[in-house]
Biotite code that builds the C-alpha atoms (Angstrom):
import biotite.structure as struc

atoms = struc.array([
    struc.Atom([103.301, 30.606, 219.050], chain_id="A", res_id=1, res_name="MET", atom_name="CA", element="C"),
    struc.Atom([101.450, 27.271, 219.208], chain_id="A", res_id=2, res_name="LEU", atom_name="CA", element="C"),
    struc.Atom([101.345, 24.557, 216.573], chain_id="A", res_id=3, res_name="LYS", atom_name="CA", element="C"),
    struc.Atom([99.504, 21.268, 216.898], chain_id="A", res_id=4, res_name="VAL", atom_name="CA", element="C"),
    struc.Atom([100.479, 18.795, 214.201], chain_id="A", res_id=5, res_name="ASN", atom_name="CA", element="C"),
    struc.Atom([98.488, 15.627, 213.438], chain_id="A", res_id=6, res_name="LYS", atom_name="CA", element="C"),
    struc.Atom([97.607, 15.201, 217.105], chain_id="A", res_id=7, res_name="LEU", atom_name="CA", element="C"),
    struc.Atom([96.110, 11.823, 217.991], chain_id="A", res_id=8, res_name="VAL", atom_name="CA", element="C"),
    struc.Atom([94.983, 10.605, 221.399], chain_id="A", res_id=9, res_name="LYS", atom_name="CA", element="C"),
    struc.Atom([93.656, 7.109, 221.945], chain_id="A", res_id=10, res_name="THR", atom_name="CA", element="C"),
    struc.Atom([92.849, 5.745, 225.379], chain_id="A", res_id=11, res_name="TYR", atom_name="CA", element="C"),
    struc.Atom([93.794, 2.084, 225.544], chain_id="A", res_id=12, res_name="GLU", atom_name="CA", element="C"),
    struc.Atom([91.677, -0.575, 227.199], chain_id="A", res_id=13, res_name="GLY", atom_name="CA", element="C"),
    struc.Atom([89.731, -3.665, 226.261], chain_id="A", res_id=14, res_name="LYS", atom_name="CA", element="C"),
    struc.Atom([88.406, -1.490, 223.472], chain_id="A", res_id=15, res_name="VAL", atom_name="CA", element="C"),
    struc.Atom([90.669, 1.358, 222.308], chain_id="A", res_id=16, res_name="ALA", atom_name="CA", element="C"),
    struc.Atom([88.860, 4.706, 222.415], chain_id="A", res_id=17, res_name="THR", atom_name="CA", element="C"),
    struc.Atom([90.031, 7.335, 219.921], chain_id="A", res_id=18, res_name="PRO", atom_name="CA", element="C"),
    struc.Atom([89.480, 10.859, 221.304], chain_id="A", res_id=19, res_name="VAL", atom_name="CA", element="C"),
    struc.Atom([91.538, 13.078, 218.999], chain_id="A", res_id=20, res_name="LEU", atom_name="CA", element="C"),
    struc.Atom([91.911, 12.041, 215.357], chain_id="A", res_id=21, res_name="LYS", atom_name="CA", element="C"),
    struc.Atom([94.761, 13.969, 213.758], chain_id="A", res_id=22, res_name="GLY", atom_name="CA", element="C"),
    struc.Atom([94.113, 17.549, 214.871], chain_id="A", res_id=23, res_name="ILE", atom_name="CA", element="C"),
    struc.Atom([96.060, 20.326, 213.110], chain_id="A", res_id=24, res_name="ASN", atom_name="CA", element="C"),
    struc.Atom([95.944, 23.788, 214.653], chain_id="A", res_id=25, res_name="LEU", atom_name="CA", element="C"),
    struc.Atom([98.033, 26.974, 214.748], chain_id="A", res_id=26, res_name="ALA", atom_name="CA", element="C"),
    struc.Atom([97.637, 29.866, 217.187], chain_id="A", res_id=27, res_name="VAL", atom_name="CA", element="C"),
    struc.Atom([99.388, 33.177, 216.553], chain_id="A", res_id=28, res_name="ARG", atom_name="CA", element="C"),
    struc.Atom([101.258, 35.156, 219.174], chain_id="A", res_id=29, res_name="GLN", atom_name="CA", element="C"),
    struc.Atom([98.733, 37.294, 221.088], chain_id="A", res_id=30, res_name="GLY", atom_name="CA", element="C"),
    struc.Atom([95.671, 35.495, 219.725], chain_id="A", res_id=31, res_name="GLU", atom_name="CA", element="C"),
    struc.Atom([92.743, 34.555, 222.004], chain_id="A", res_id=32, res_name="PHE", atom_name="CA", element="C"),
    struc.Atom([91.279, 31.270, 220.754], chain_id="A", res_id=33, res_name="VAL", atom_name="CA", element="C"),
    struc.Atom([88.161, 29.558, 222.068], chain_id="A", res_id=34, res_name="GLY", atom_name="CA", element="C"),
    struc.Atom([87.528, 25.822, 221.720], chain_id="A", res_id=35, res_name="VAL", atom_name="CA", element="C"),
    struc.Atom([83.945, 24.570, 221.714], chain_id="A", res_id=36, res_name="MET", atom_name="CA", element="C"),
    struc.Atom([82.136, 21.327, 221.042], chain_id="A", res_id=37, res_name="GLY", atom_name="CA", element="C"),
    struc.Atom([79.728, 18.823, 222.590], chain_id="A", res_id=38, res_name="PRO", atom_name="CA", element="C"),
    struc.Atom([80.687, 16.921, 225.722], chain_id="A", res_id=39, res_name="SER", atom_name="CA", element="C"),
    struc.Atom([83.049, 14.106, 224.759], chain_id="A", res_id=40, res_name="GLY", atom_name="CA", element="C"),
    struc.Atom([84.143, 15.825, 221.550], chain_id="A", res_id=41, res_name="SER", atom_name="CA", element="C"),
    struc.Atom([87.806, 15.981, 222.616], chain_id="A", res_id=42, res_name="GLY", atom_name="CA", element="C"),
    struc.Atom([88.178, 19.676, 223.408], chain_id="A", res_id=43, res_name="LYS", atom_name="CA", element="C"),
    struc.Atom([89.407, 19.213, 226.986], chain_id="A", res_id=44, res_name="THR", atom_name="CA", element="C"),
    struc.Atom([91.712, 16.431, 225.828], chain_id="A", res_id=45, res_name="THR", atom_name="CA", element="C"),
    struc.Atom([93.196, 18.857, 223.299], chain_id="A", res_id=46, res_name="LEU", atom_name="CA", element="C"),
    struc.Atom([93.724, 21.448, 226.035], chain_id="A", res_id=47, res_name="LEU", atom_name="CA", element="C"),
    struc.Atom([95.370, 18.824, 228.255], chain_id="A", res_id=48, res_name="ASN", atom_name="CA", element="C"),
    struc.Atom([97.780, 17.901, 225.455], chain_id="A", res_id=49, res_name="MET", atom_name="CA", element="C"),
    struc.Atom([98.756, 21.547, 225.002], chain_id="A", res_id=50, res_name="VAL", atom_name="CA", element="C"),
    struc.Atom([99.032, 21.968, 228.777], chain_id="A", res_id=51, res_name="ALA", atom_name="CA", element="C"),
    struc.Atom([101.327, 18.893, 228.969], chain_id="A", res_id=52, res_name="THR", atom_name="CA", element="C"),
    struc.Atom([98.947, 17.409, 231.546], chain_id="A", res_id=53, res_name="ILE", atom_name="CA", element="C"),
    struc.Atom([98.501, 14.424, 229.218], chain_id="A", res_id=54, res_name="ASP", atom_name="CA", element="C"),
    struc.Atom([100.669, 13.011, 226.425], chain_id="A", res_id=55, res_name="SER", atom_name="CA", element="C"),
    struc.Atom([99.597, 12.446, 222.809], chain_id="A", res_id=56, res_name="PRO", atom_name="CA", element="C"),
    struc.Atom([99.469, 8.992, 221.291], chain_id="A", res_id=57, res_name="SER", atom_name="CA", element="C"),
    struc.Atom([101.066, 10.483, 218.194], chain_id="A", res_id=58, res_name="SER", atom_name="CA", element="C"),
    struc.Atom([101.642, 13.857, 216.613], chain_id="A", res_id=59, res_name="GLY", atom_name="CA", element="C"),
    struc.Atom([103.241, 16.839, 218.307], chain_id="A", res_id=60, res_name="GLU", atom_name="CA", element="C"),
    struc.Atom([102.590, 20.036, 220.227], chain_id="A", res_id=61, res_name="VAL", atom_name="CA", element="C"),
    struc.Atom([105.035, 22.880, 219.546], chain_id="A", res_id=62, res_name="ILE", atom_name="CA", element="C"),
    struc.Atom([105.053, 25.857, 221.927], chain_id="A", res_id=63, res_name="ILE", atom_name="CA", element="C"),
    struc.Atom([107.430, 28.675, 221.039], chain_id="A", res_id=64, res_name="ASN", atom_name="CA", element="C"),
    struc.Atom([109.424, 26.324, 218.833], chain_id="A", res_id=65, res_name="GLY", atom_name="CA", element="C"),
    struc.Atom([109.732, 23.562, 221.461], chain_id="A", res_id=66, res_name="MET", atom_name="CA", element="C"),
    struc.Atom([107.960, 20.246, 221.892], chain_id="A", res_id=67, res_name="ASN", atom_name="CA", element="C"),
    struc.Atom([107.573, 19.980, 225.690], chain_id="A", res_id=68, res_name="PRO", atom_name="CA", element="C"),
    struc.Atom([106.461, 16.357, 225.457], chain_id="A", res_id=69, res_name="HIS", atom_name="CA", element="C"),
    struc.Atom([110.034, 15.390, 224.558], chain_id="A", res_id=70, res_name="THR", atom_name="CA", element="C"),
    struc.Atom([111.462, 16.902, 227.785], chain_id="A", res_id=71, res_name="LEU", atom_name="CA", element="C"),
    struc.Atom([112.485, 14.873, 230.812], chain_id="A", res_id=72, res_name="LYS", atom_name="CA", element="C"),
    struc.Atom([110.297, 15.122, 233.907], chain_id="A", res_id=73, res_name="LYS", atom_name="CA", element="C"),
    struc.Atom([112.225, 17.848, 235.743], chain_id="A", res_id=74, res_name="ASP", atom_name="CA", element="C"),
    struc.Atom([112.680, 20.008, 232.651], chain_id="A", res_id=75, res_name="LYS", atom_name="CA", element="C"),
    struc.Atom([109.018, 19.547, 231.738], chain_id="A", res_id=76, res_name="LEU", atom_name="CA", element="C"),
    struc.Atom([107.980, 20.738, 235.201], chain_id="A", res_id=77, res_name="ALA", atom_name="CA", element="C"),
    struc.Atom([110.189, 23.808, 234.777], chain_id="A", res_id=78, res_name="SER", atom_name="CA", element="C"),
    struc.Atom([108.769, 24.488, 231.292], chain_id="A", res_id=79, res_name="PHE", atom_name="CA", element="C"),
    struc.Atom([105.217, 24.227, 232.593], chain_id="A", res_id=80, res_name="ARG", atom_name="CA", element="C"),
    struc.Atom([105.951, 26.593, 235.502], chain_id="A", res_id=81, res_name="ARG", atom_name="CA", element="C"),
    struc.Atom([107.678, 29.239, 233.404], chain_id="A", res_id=82, res_name="ARG", atom_name="CA", element="C"),
    struc.Atom([105.956, 29.152, 230.031], chain_id="A", res_id=83, res_name="GLU", atom_name="CA", element="C"),
    struc.Atom([102.348, 28.242, 230.824], chain_id="A", res_id=84, res_name="LEU", atom_name="CA", element="C"),
    struc.Atom([99.543, 29.642, 232.962], chain_id="A", res_id=85, res_name="GLY", atom_name="CA", element="C"),
    struc.Atom([96.407, 27.739, 233.959], chain_id="A", res_id=86, res_name="PHE", atom_name="CA", element="C"),
    struc.Atom([92.882, 28.838, 234.898], chain_id="A", res_id=87, res_name="VAL", atom_name="CA", element="C"),
    struc.Atom([90.422, 26.132, 235.951], chain_id="A", res_id=88, res_name="PHE", atom_name="CA", element="C"),
    struc.Atom([86.648, 25.965, 236.409], chain_id="A", res_id=89, res_name="GLN", atom_name="CA", element="C"),
    struc.Atom([87.101, 24.850, 240.034], chain_id="A", res_id=90, res_name="SER", atom_name="CA", element="C"),
    struc.Atom([89.621, 27.651, 240.768], chain_id="A", res_id=91, res_name="PHE", atom_name="CA", element="C"),
    struc.Atom([92.102, 25.214, 242.442], chain_id="A", res_id=92, res_name="ASN", atom_name="CA", element="C"),
    struc.Atom([92.956, 27.668, 245.219], chain_id="A", res_id=93, res_name="LEU", atom_name="CA", element="C"),
    struc.Atom([94.458, 26.433, 248.489], chain_id="A", res_id=94, res_name="LEU", atom_name="CA", element="C"),
    struc.Atom([92.066, 27.109, 251.375], chain_id="A", res_id=95, res_name="ASN", atom_name="CA", element="C"),
    struc.Atom([94.896, 27.197, 253.910], chain_id="A", res_id=96, res_name="THR", atom_name="CA", element="C"),
    struc.Atom([96.509, 30.178, 252.157], chain_id="A", res_id=97, res_name="LEU", atom_name="CA", element="C"),
    struc.Atom([95.410, 33.795, 251.862], chain_id="A", res_id=98, res_name="THR", atom_name="CA", element="C"),
    struc.Atom([94.514, 35.291, 248.500], chain_id="A", res_id=99, res_name="VAL", atom_name="CA", element="C"),
    struc.Atom([97.943, 36.939, 248.331], chain_id="A", res_id=100, res_name="GLU", atom_name="CA", element="C"),
    struc.Atom([99.719, 33.683, 249.204], chain_id="A", res_id=101, res_name="GLU", atom_name="CA", element="C"),
    struc.Atom([97.759, 31.850, 246.499], chain_id="A", res_id=102, res_name="ASN", atom_name="CA", element="C"),
    struc.Atom([98.705, 34.480, 243.924], chain_id="A", res_id=103, res_name="ILE", atom_name="CA", element="C"),
    struc.Atom([102.452, 34.318, 244.600], chain_id="A", res_id=104, res_name="VAL", atom_name="CA", element="C"),
    struc.Atom([102.618, 30.513, 244.677], chain_id="A", res_id=105, res_name="LEU", atom_name="CA", element="C"),
    struc.Atom([104.272, 30.198, 241.221], chain_id="A", res_id=106, res_name="PRO", atom_name="CA", element="C"),
    struc.Atom([106.969, 32.687, 242.284], chain_id="A", res_id=107, res_name="LEU", atom_name="CA", element="C"),
    struc.Atom([107.798, 30.798, 245.476], chain_id="A", res_id=108, res_name="THR", atom_name="CA", element="C"),
    struc.Atom([108.650, 27.766, 243.348], chain_id="A", res_id=109, res_name="LEU", atom_name="CA", element="C"),
    struc.Atom([111.123, 29.918, 241.405], chain_id="A", res_id=110, res_name="GLU", atom_name="CA", element="C"),
    struc.Atom([112.834, 31.304, 244.510], chain_id="A", res_id=111, res_name="GLY", atom_name="CA", element="C"),
    struc.Atom([111.752, 34.927, 243.966], chain_id="A", res_id=112, res_name="VAL", atom_name="CA", element="C"),
    struc.Atom([112.373, 37.276, 246.906], chain_id="A", res_id=113, res_name="SER", atom_name="CA", element="C"),
    struc.Atom([109.510, 37.978, 249.309], chain_id="A", res_id=114, res_name="VAL", atom_name="CA", element="C"),
    struc.Atom([109.698, 41.700, 248.575], chain_id="A", res_id=115, res_name="ARG", atom_name="CA", element="C"),
    struc.Atom([109.295, 41.195, 244.816], chain_id="A", res_id=116, res_name="LYS", atom_name="CA", element="C"),
    struc.Atom([106.543, 38.623, 245.302], chain_id="A", res_id=117, res_name="MET", atom_name="CA", element="C"),
    struc.Atom([104.518, 41.017, 247.447], chain_id="A", res_id=118, res_name="ARG", atom_name="CA", element="C"),
    struc.Atom([105.122, 43.906, 245.069], chain_id="A", res_id=119, res_name="SER", atom_name="CA", element="C"),
    struc.Atom([104.058, 41.882, 242.012], chain_id="A", res_id=120, res_name="ASP", atom_name="CA", element="C"),
    struc.Atom([101.017, 40.482, 243.819], chain_id="A", res_id=121, res_name="ALA", atom_name="CA", element="C"),
    struc.Atom([99.793, 43.921, 244.878], chain_id="A", res_id=122, res_name="ARG", atom_name="CA", element="C"),
    struc.Atom([100.249, 45.378, 241.401], chain_id="A", res_id=123, res_name="LEU", atom_name="CA", element="C"),
    struc.Atom([98.163, 42.544, 239.946], chain_id="A", res_id=124, res_name="LEU", atom_name="CA", element="C"),
    struc.Atom([95.573, 42.799, 242.708], chain_id="A", res_id=125, res_name="ALA", atom_name="CA", element="C"),
    struc.Atom([95.124, 46.513, 241.987], chain_id="A", res_id=126, res_name="ASP", atom_name="CA", element="C"),
    struc.Atom([94.707, 45.746, 238.318], chain_id="A", res_id=127, res_name="ARG", atom_name="CA", element="C"),
    struc.Atom([92.154, 42.973, 238.908], chain_id="A", res_id=128, res_name="LEU", atom_name="CA", element="C"),
    struc.Atom([90.246, 44.784, 241.646], chain_id="A", res_id=129, res_name="GLY", atom_name="CA", element="C"),
    struc.Atom([90.979, 42.323, 244.447], chain_id="A", res_id=130, res_name="ILE", atom_name="CA", element="C"),
    struc.Atom([93.271, 44.404, 246.714], chain_id="A", res_id=131, res_name="THR", atom_name="CA", element="C"),
    struc.Atom([90.684, 44.541, 249.574], chain_id="A", res_id=132, res_name="PRO", atom_name="CA", element="C"),
    struc.Atom([90.631, 40.725, 249.831], chain_id="A", res_id=133, res_name="ILE", atom_name="CA", element="C"),
    struc.Atom([94.372, 39.968, 249.750], chain_id="A", res_id=134, res_name="LEU", atom_name="CA", element="C"),
    struc.Atom([94.404, 38.894, 253.399], chain_id="A", res_id=135, res_name="ASP", atom_name="CA", element="C"),
    struc.Atom([91.247, 36.758, 253.184], chain_id="A", res_id=136, res_name="LYS", atom_name="CA", element="C"),
    struc.Atom([91.120, 32.983, 252.702], chain_id="A", res_id=137, res_name="ARG", atom_name="CA", element="C"),
    struc.Atom([89.512, 31.584, 249.563], chain_id="A", res_id=138, res_name="SER", atom_name="CA", element="C"),
    struc.Atom([86.454, 30.327, 251.479], chain_id="A", res_id=139, res_name="TYR", atom_name="CA", element="C"),
    struc.Atom([85.738, 33.912, 252.586], chain_id="A", res_id=140, res_name="GLU", atom_name="CA", element="C"),
    struc.Atom([85.375, 35.392, 249.085], chain_id="A", res_id=141, res_name="ILE", atom_name="CA", element="C"),
    struc.Atom([82.905, 35.124, 246.187], chain_id="A", res_id=142, res_name="SER", atom_name="CA", element="C"),
    struc.Atom([83.216, 32.888, 243.155], chain_id="A", res_id=143, res_name="GLY", atom_name="CA", element="C"),
    struc.Atom([84.094, 35.820, 240.903], chain_id="A", res_id=144, res_name="GLY", atom_name="CA", element="C"),
    struc.Atom([86.789, 36.952, 243.346], chain_id="A", res_id=145, res_name="GLN", atom_name="CA", element="C"),
    struc.Atom([88.116, 33.399, 243.509], chain_id="A", res_id=146, res_name="MET", atom_name="CA", element="C"),
    struc.Atom([88.432, 33.250, 239.729], chain_id="A", res_id=147, res_name="GLN", atom_name="CA", element="C"),
    struc.Atom([90.159, 36.636, 239.535], chain_id="A", res_id=148, res_name="ARG", atom_name="CA", element="C"),
    struc.Atom([92.559, 35.384, 242.219], chain_id="A", res_id=149, res_name="THR", atom_name="CA", element="C"),
    struc.Atom([93.172, 32.286, 240.103], chain_id="A", res_id=150, res_name="ALA", atom_name="CA", element="C"),
    struc.Atom([93.806, 34.469, 237.037], chain_id="A", res_id=151, res_name="ILE", atom_name="CA", element="C"),
    struc.Atom([96.289, 36.590, 239.021], chain_id="A", res_id=152, res_name="ALA", atom_name="CA", element="C"),
    struc.Atom([98.104, 33.419, 240.081], chain_id="A", res_id=153, res_name="ARG", atom_name="CA", element="C"),
    struc.Atom([98.118, 32.189, 236.482], chain_id="A", res_id=154, res_name="ALA", atom_name="CA", element="C"),
    struc.Atom([99.729, 35.344, 235.061], chain_id="A", res_id=155, res_name="ILE", atom_name="CA", element="C"),
    struc.Atom([102.022, 36.574, 237.863], chain_id="A", res_id=156, res_name="ILE", atom_name="CA", element="C"),
    struc.Atom([105.013, 34.847, 236.238], chain_id="A", res_id=157, res_name="HIS", atom_name="CA", element="C"),
    struc.Atom([104.118, 36.328, 232.820], chain_id="A", res_id=158, res_name="ARG", atom_name="CA", element="C"),
    struc.Atom([103.492, 33.075, 230.935], chain_id="A", res_id=159, res_name="PRO", atom_name="CA", element="C"),
    struc.Atom([103.713, 33.026, 227.152], chain_id="A", res_id=160, res_name="LYS", atom_name="CA", element="C"),
    struc.Atom([100.547, 30.922, 226.886], chain_id="A", res_id=161, res_name="LEU", atom_name="CA", element="C"),
    struc.Atom([97.512, 31.066, 229.182], chain_id="A", res_id=162, res_name="LEU", atom_name="CA", element="C"),
    struc.Atom([95.196, 28.035, 229.131], chain_id="A", res_id=163, res_name="LEU", atom_name="CA", element="C"),
    struc.Atom([91.678, 28.202, 230.569], chain_id="A", res_id=164, res_name="ALA", atom_name="CA", element="C"),
    struc.Atom([89.273, 25.293, 231.080], chain_id="A", res_id=165, res_name="ASP", atom_name="CA", element="C"),
    struc.Atom([85.654, 26.469, 231.519], chain_id="A", res_id=166, res_name="GLU", atom_name="CA", element="C"),
    struc.Atom([86.727, 29.587, 233.488], chain_id="A", res_id=167, res_name="PRO", atom_name="CA", element="C"),
    struc.Atom([83.120, 30.820, 233.841], chain_id="A", res_id=168, res_name="THR", atom_name="CA", element="C"),
    struc.Atom([81.552, 27.412, 234.490], chain_id="A", res_id=169, res_name="GLY", atom_name="CA", element="C"),
    struc.Atom([80.928, 28.003, 238.206], chain_id="A", res_id=170, res_name="ASN", atom_name="CA", element="C"),
    struc.Atom([80.037, 31.694, 238.008], chain_id="A", res_id=171, res_name="LEU", atom_name="CA", element="C"),
    struc.Atom([76.858, 33.742, 237.755], chain_id="A", res_id=172, res_name="ASP", atom_name="CA", element="C"),
    struc.Atom([76.313, 36.003, 234.734], chain_id="A", res_id=173, res_name="SER", atom_name="CA", element="C"),
    struc.Atom([77.810, 39.154, 236.294], chain_id="A", res_id=174, res_name="LYS", atom_name="CA", element="C"),
    struc.Atom([80.902, 37.336, 237.577], chain_id="A", res_id=175, res_name="SER", atom_name="CA", element="C"),
    struc.Atom([81.282, 35.638, 234.173], chain_id="A", res_id=176, res_name="SER", atom_name="CA", element="C"),
    struc.Atom([81.244, 39.031, 232.467], chain_id="A", res_id=177, res_name="LYS", atom_name="CA", element="C"),
    struc.Atom([83.830, 40.396, 234.925], chain_id="A", res_id=178, res_name="ASP", atom_name="CA", element="C"),
    struc.Atom([86.122, 37.407, 234.411], chain_id="A", res_id=179, res_name="VAL", atom_name="CA", element="C"),
    struc.Atom([85.888, 37.524, 230.622], chain_id="A", res_id=180, res_name="MET", atom_name="CA", element="C"),
    struc.Atom([86.575, 41.263, 230.580], chain_id="A", res_id=181, res_name="GLU", atom_name="CA", element="C"),
    struc.Atom([89.606, 40.573, 232.780], chain_id="A", res_id=182, res_name="THR", atom_name="CA", element="C"),
    struc.Atom([90.917, 37.913, 230.383], chain_id="A", res_id=183, res_name="LEU", atom_name="CA", element="C"),
    struc.Atom([90.236, 40.148, 227.391], chain_id="A", res_id=184, res_name="GLU", atom_name="CA", element="C"),
    struc.Atom([92.167, 43.001, 229.043], chain_id="A", res_id=185, res_name="ASN", atom_name="CA", element="C"),
    struc.Atom([95.144, 40.751, 229.774], chain_id="A", res_id=186, res_name="ILE", atom_name="CA", element="C"),
    struc.Atom([95.107, 39.475, 226.200], chain_id="A", res_id=187, res_name="ASN", atom_name="CA", element="C"),
    struc.Atom([94.924, 42.924, 224.619], chain_id="A", res_id=188, res_name="LYS", atom_name="CA", element="C"),
    struc.Atom([97.138, 44.854, 227.058], chain_id="A", res_id=189, res_name="SER", atom_name="CA", element="C"),
    struc.Atom([99.856, 42.258, 227.678], chain_id="A", res_id=190, res_name="ASP", atom_name="CA", element="C"),
    struc.Atom([99.706, 40.410, 224.360], chain_id="A", res_id=191, res_name="GLY", atom_name="CA", element="C"),
    struc.Atom([99.317, 37.100, 226.219], chain_id="A", res_id=192, res_name="THR", atom_name="CA", element="C"),
    struc.Atom([98.339, 34.227, 223.927], chain_id="A", res_id=193, res_name="THR", atom_name="CA", element="C"),
    struc.Atom([95.266, 32.397, 225.240], chain_id="A", res_id=194, res_name="MET", atom_name="CA", element="C"),
    struc.Atom([93.385, 29.176, 224.571], chain_id="A", res_id=195, res_name="MET", atom_name="CA", element="C"),
    struc.Atom([90.071, 28.626, 226.351], chain_id="A", res_id=196, res_name="MET", atom_name="CA", element="C"),
    struc.Atom([87.761, 25.619, 226.381], chain_id="A", res_id=197, res_name="VAL", atom_name="CA", element="C"),
    struc.Atom([84.154, 26.599, 227.075], chain_id="A", res_id=198, res_name="THR", atom_name="CA", element="C"),
    struc.Atom([80.524, 25.561, 226.667], chain_id="A", res_id=199, res_name="HIS", atom_name="CA", element="C"),
    struc.Atom([79.497, 29.192, 227.096], chain_id="A", res_id=200, res_name="ASP", atom_name="CA", element="C"),
    struc.Atom([78.809, 31.125, 223.895], chain_id="A", res_id=201, res_name="ALA", atom_name="CA", element="C"),
    struc.Atom([78.883, 34.389, 225.871], chain_id="A", res_id=202, res_name="PHE", atom_name="CA", element="C"),
    struc.Atom([82.419, 33.648, 227.085], chain_id="A", res_id=203, res_name="ALA", atom_name="CA", element="C"),
    struc.Atom([83.497, 32.513, 223.614], chain_id="A", res_id=204, res_name="ALA", atom_name="CA", element="C"),
    struc.Atom([82.313, 35.815, 222.106], chain_id="A", res_id=205, res_name="SER", atom_name="CA", element="C"),
    struc.Atom([85.302, 37.532, 223.756], chain_id="A", res_id=206, res_name="TYR", atom_name="CA", element="C"),
    struc.Atom([87.728, 35.447, 221.675], chain_id="A", res_id=207, res_name="CYS", atom_name="CA", element="C"),
    struc.Atom([89.414, 36.425, 218.412], chain_id="A", res_id=208, res_name="ASP", atom_name="CA", element="C"),
    struc.Atom([88.575, 33.042, 216.925], chain_id="A", res_id=209, res_name="ARG", atom_name="CA", element="C"),
    struc.Atom([86.525, 30.026, 217.948], chain_id="A", res_id=210, res_name="VAL", atom_name="CA", element="C"),
    struc.Atom([87.259, 26.525, 216.723], chain_id="A", res_id=211, res_name="ILE", atom_name="CA", element="C"),
    struc.Atom([84.667, 23.776, 216.989], chain_id="A", res_id=212, res_name="PHE", atom_name="CA", element="C"),
    struc.Atom([85.569, 20.144, 217.599], chain_id="A", res_id=213, res_name="ILE", atom_name="CA", element="C"),
    struc.Atom([83.226, 17.236, 216.985], chain_id="A", res_id=214, res_name="LYS", atom_name="CA", element="C"),
    struc.Atom([84.039, 13.545, 217.420], chain_id="A", res_id=215, res_name="ASP", atom_name="CA", element="C"),
    struc.Atom([87.739, 14.297, 217.832], chain_id="A", res_id=216, res_name="GLY", atom_name="CA", element="C"),
    struc.Atom([88.098, 16.299, 214.626], chain_id="A", res_id=217, res_name="GLU", atom_name="CA", element="C"),
    struc.Atom([88.074, 19.979, 213.704], chain_id="A", res_id=218, res_name="LEU", atom_name="CA", element="C"),
    struc.Atom([84.565, 20.732, 212.508], chain_id="A", res_id=219, res_name="TYR", atom_name="CA", element="C"),
    struc.Atom([84.471, 24.474, 211.870], chain_id="A", res_id=220, res_name="HIS", atom_name="CA", element="C"),
    struc.Atom([86.070, 27.783, 212.841], chain_id="A", res_id=221, res_name="GLU", atom_name="CA", element="C"),
    struc.Atom([84.855, 31.379, 212.855], chain_id="A", res_id=222, res_name="ILE", atom_name="CA", element="C"),
    struc.Atom([86.606, 34.711, 213.350], chain_id="A", res_id=223, res_name="PHE", atom_name="CA", element="C"),
    struc.Atom([85.583, 37.756, 215.351], chain_id="A", res_id=224, res_name="ASN", atom_name="CA", element="C"),
    struc.Atom([85.465, 40.751, 213.018], chain_id="A", res_id=225, res_name="THR", atom_name="CA", element="C"),
    struc.Atom([84.997, 43.257, 215.831], chain_id="A", res_id=226, res_name="GLY", atom_name="CA", element="C"),
    struc.Atom([81.272, 43.188, 216.597], chain_id="A", res_id=227, res_name="ASN", atom_name="CA", element="C"),
    struc.Atom([80.858, 40.902, 219.609], chain_id="A", res_id=228, res_name="ARG", atom_name="CA", element="C"),
    struc.Atom([77.064, 40.663, 219.325], chain_id="A", res_id=229, res_name="GLN", atom_name="CA", element="C"),
    struc.Atom([77.337, 39.508, 215.707], chain_id="A", res_id=230, res_name="VAL", atom_name="CA", element="C"),
    struc.Atom([80.109, 37.083, 216.691], chain_id="A", res_id=231, res_name="PHE", atom_name="CA", element="C"),
    struc.Atom([77.939, 35.701, 219.502], chain_id="A", res_id=232, res_name="PHE", atom_name="CA", element="C"),
    struc.Atom([75.152, 34.967, 217.013], chain_id="A", res_id=233, res_name="GLN", atom_name="CA", element="C"),
    struc.Atom([77.621, 33.290, 214.641], chain_id="A", res_id=234, res_name="GLN", atom_name="CA", element="C"),
    struc.Atom([78.790, 31.087, 217.521], chain_id="A", res_id=235, res_name="ILE", atom_name="CA", element="C"),
    struc.Atom([75.203, 30.113, 218.326], chain_id="A", res_id=236, res_name="MET", atom_name="CA", element="C"),
    struc.Atom([74.548, 29.333, 214.664], chain_id="A", res_id=237, res_name="ASP", atom_name="CA", element="C"),
    struc.Atom([77.656, 27.133, 214.516], chain_id="A", res_id=238, res_name="ALA", atom_name="CA", element="C"),
    struc.Atom([76.629, 25.267, 217.670], chain_id="A", res_id=239, res_name="LEU", atom_name="CA", element="C"),
    struc.Atom([73.154, 24.636, 216.285], chain_id="A", res_id=240, res_name="SER", atom_name="CA", element="C"),
    struc.Atom([74.717, 23.164, 213.149], chain_id="A", res_id=241, res_name="MET", atom_name="CA", element="C"),
    struc.Atom([76.785, 20.770, 215.239], chain_id="A", res_id=242, res_name="MET", atom_name="CA", element="C"),
    struc.Atom([73.910, 19.193, 217.087], chain_id="A", res_id=243, res_name="SER", atom_name="CA", element="C"),
    struc.Atom([70.154, 19.145, 216.950], chain_id="A", res_id=244, res_name="ALA", atom_name="CA", element="C"),
    struc.Atom([70.262, 19.105, 220.752], chain_id="A", res_id=245, res_name="ASP", atom_name="CA", element="C"),
    struc.Atom([72.621, 21.879, 221.815], chain_id="A", res_id=246, res_name="HIS", atom_name="CA", element="C"),
    struc.Atom([70.953, 22.445, 225.171], chain_id="A", res_id=247, res_name="SER", atom_name="CA", element="C"),
    struc.Atom([74.305, 21.879, 226.929], chain_id="A", res_id=248, res_name="GLU", atom_name="CA", element="C"),
    struc.Atom([75.538, 25.167, 225.501], chain_id="A", res_id=249, res_name="PHE", atom_name="CA", element="C"),
    struc.Atom([74.716, 28.513, 227.062], chain_id="A", res_id=250, res_name="SER", atom_name="CA", element="C"),
    struc.Atom([72.102, 30.528, 225.161], chain_id="A", res_id=251, res_name="THR", atom_name="CA", element="C"),
    struc.Atom([72.362, 33.759, 227.165], chain_id="A", res_id=252, res_name="VAL", atom_name="CA", element="C"),
    struc.Atom([72.196, 36.705, 224.798], chain_id="A", res_id=253, res_name="ARG", atom_name="CA", element="C"),
    struc.Atom([74.664, 39.568, 224.917], chain_id="A", res_id=254, res_name="VAL", atom_name="CA", element="C"),
])
């Protein structure tokens, strides 16, 4: 589904700053992969390369057999709209729109009929438990409801790859659990491939696999064998190996 081959990103300036140093990575169809590492390790840069938000200095990103970084601007925008879904820490909802209007935004760009947009939005809202707030504005709802709205918007066009950047970063523990259970359900029920960057070991424990990046290189990876509590402890052990000071990572126990 996703292949990253020898990916390099260097930010030019008076002194060139290498961020990614030849990353190789493959993600299977339907897999839920977490990406962890210290601040500045390159994990968000990797996600931005996959999301086509930023371009690699060298190497390639292949999504469903296509390298989107070779597309012209208009075709790239279309690829991003149709093939990818995005969930952000800051939600990125439009305050001037209702929850329902935020959810259907990707469909309006594709010229989908109003009737189908409303039908699809209400089906998703029922599934995610946000039907009672469809007519509210984003500033009238809780953080957890905002993130579930953002998830609904990210998947309403049935993307092949869902990318999440710290989706629980602004949420309390209960809302974080609700959001991660929502993502897990989408992954398992719909077979949606997911890649999530997180500092939160609790959130990462919902993944099938977690890869760790340090200083722009792959450092380690571990697989979930089915026991989430055991996997959580393995994640914590891996984080402690990476840094003597891992206080930036969540240590909430499951």
